[in-house]
C-alpha positions in Angstrom: 0.2 -0.3 0.4 1.1 3.6 -0.6 2.5 5.7 2.1 1.2 9.2 2.8 -2.0 10.0 2.4 -3.5 6.1 1.5 -2.0 5.3 4.9 -4.1 2.5 7.0 -3.1 1.5 10.6 -2.3 -2.4 9.9 -4.4 -3.6 12.9 -7.6 -2.4 11.7 -6.8 -3.1 8.3 -6.5 -6.8 10.1 -9.7 -6.0 11.6 -11.4 -5.0 9.0 -10.4 -8.2 6.6 -11.6 -10.9 9.3 -15.4 -9.4 9.4 -15.9 -9.0 6.0 -15.0 -12.9 5.6 -10.9 -13.5 5.2 -9.5 -15.6 8.0 -6.5 -16.0 9.1 -5.9 -12.3 8.9 -2.7 -10.9 9.1 -0.1 -8.6 8.1 3.6 -8.2 7.8 5.0 -4.3 9.1 3.4 -1.3 7.6 3.8 -2.6 4.5 0.2 -3.2 3.6 1.2 -6.9 3.2 -1.3 -8.9 3.9 -1.7 -12.8 4.9 -5.3 -14.1 4.7 -6.7 -17.4 3.8 -9.9 -17.2 2.1 -12.2 -19.4 -0.4 -12.7 -16.4 -3.3 -11.2 -16.6 -6.2 -7.6 -14.2 -6.5 -10.6 -11.2 -8.7 -13.3 -11.6 -6.2 -10.5 -11.6 -2.9 -8.9 -8.3 -5.2 -12.2 -6.7 -4.9 -13.0 -7.4 -1.6 -9.9 -5.6 0.1 -10.2 -2.8 -2.2 -13.4 -2.3 -1.7 -13.1 -2.8 2.4 -10.8 -0.5 1.9 -12.0 1.8 0.2 -15.2 2.2 2.7 -14.0 1.6 5.3 -10.8 3.8 5.6 -11.1 6.1 1.9 -8.2 5.0 0.2 -8.6 3.9 -3.3 -5.6 1.9 -2.9 -4.8 -1.0 -5.3 -4.8 -4.9 -4.4 -3.3 -7.6 -5.7 -3.8 -11.2 -4.3 -1.2 -14.4 -4.7 -1.5 -17.3 -3.6 1.6 -19.4 -1.6 1.9 -20.7 -4.3 2.4 -18.3 -6.7 5.0 -16.4 -4.3 7.6 -19.6 -4.2 6.9 -19.9 -7.4 7.8 -16.5 -8.0 11.1 -16.3 -5.4 12.1 -20.1 -7.2 12.4 -18.2 -10.7 15.4 -15.2 -10.1 16.4 -15.6 -13.7 19.9 -14.2 -11.4 22.0 -16.5 -9.9 24.6 -15.4 -7.4 23.0 -12.0 -6.3 22.9 -9.6 -3.6 19.7 -10.2 -2.7 19.8 -6.8 -0.8 19.5 -5.4 -4.4 17.3 -7.6 -5.8 13.0 -6.5 -6.2 9.8 -7.8 -7.4 7.4 -6.4 -9.5 4.1 -7.9 -9.3 1.7 -7.0 -12.7 -2.0 -6.9 -12.1 -2.5 -8.0 -15.2 -0.3 -9.0 -18.6 0.6 -6.1 -20.3 -0.3 -5.4 -24.2 2.2 -6.9 -26.5 3.3 -3.8 -28.0 3.9 -1.8 -24.4 5.8 -5.4 -23.3 7.8 -6.2 -27.1 8.9 -2.0 -26.5 9.8 -2.4 -22.7 12.2 -5.2 -23.3 13.9 -3.4 -25.7 15.0 -0.7 -24.2 18.7 -0.5 -21.6 18.0 -0.6 -17.7 21.7 -0.5 -17.7 23.7 -0.5 -14.7 20.0 -2.4 -13.0 19.7 -5.4 -14.7 15.6 -5.8 -15.8 14.2 -9.6 -16.5 9.6 -10.0 -17.3 8.8 -13.9 -16.9 5.2 -14.6 -15.9 4.3 -11.3 -15.4 6.5 -10.3 -13.1 9.3 -7.9 -13.1 12.7 -9.4 -11.5 15.0 -6.3 -11.1 18.6 -6.4 -9.4 20.4 -3.2 -9.3 23.5 -2.2 -9.8 23.3 0.4 -6.2 20.4 1.4 -4.6 16.7 1.0 -5.2 16.3 4.6 -4.4 19.0 5.8 -6.7 17.3 4.2 -9.2 15.0 5.8 -12.2 13.4 2.0 -12.9 11.2 1.4 -10.2 7.7 0.9 -9.6 6.4 4.4 -10.7 8.1 4.0 -13.7 7.4 0.5 -14.8 3.3 1.2 -14.4 4.5 3.9 -17.2 5.8 1.9 -19.8 3.7 -1.0 -19.1 1.1 1.3 -17.8 -0.6 -1.8 -15.8 -1.5 -1.6 -12.0 2.1 -3.6 -10.3 3.4 -3.3 -7.0 7.0 -4.1 -6.4 8.8 -5.8 -3.0 12.1 -6.7 -2.3 13.7 -9.7 -1.3 13.1 -9.9 2.3 9.5 -9.0 2.2 9.2 -12.1 -0.8 11.1 -13.9 1.4 9.3 -12.8 4.5 5.3 -13.2 2.7 6.1 -16.7 1.6 7.2 -18.1 5.0 4.3 -16.1 7.2 1.7 -18.0 4.4 2.9 -21.5 4.1 3.3 -21.3 8.1 -0.4 -20.3 7.9 -1.1 -23.0 5.5 0.9 -25.9 7.2 -0.8 -24.9 10.7 -4.3 -24.3 8.6 -4.5 -27.5 6.4 -2.0 -29.9 9.1 1.0 -30.2 6.4 4.5 -30.2 7.2 7.4 -29.6 5.0 
């Protein structure tokens, strides 16, 4: 979730999402990352969370939902080998971009950073710091005309860990 005018207190968000039918609602730091169980489709979950935030907190915040398996797959498919994970970011797209826009985007020289698009995710390995690069979430959205959200490696890793732990507790699964 964006910071500033759309900031939503995580404790209040957990409570609101529990009241509209999501189960086992957890949040990860003040970042807008929510882990929850639902029998709804991905689109229905995104719409439910979006409308709840809009109604309860007044924000018009884009929501992207992914399953624990999708997050795990994203982590497993990192196209870069032997990387400094402090410089690794994942940008998840709400939908597939227009093919022509994607072709143009892929042809751009993003040096000194390394950017790879695979399976509706932009994997970015920054040469320096994420904050020093012009190739960020806003840039990607402008180029591809798709809503997106970016997370660093530590956040993605923690989301996978929390989601898998929740799934194991819920279904009695063991790894």
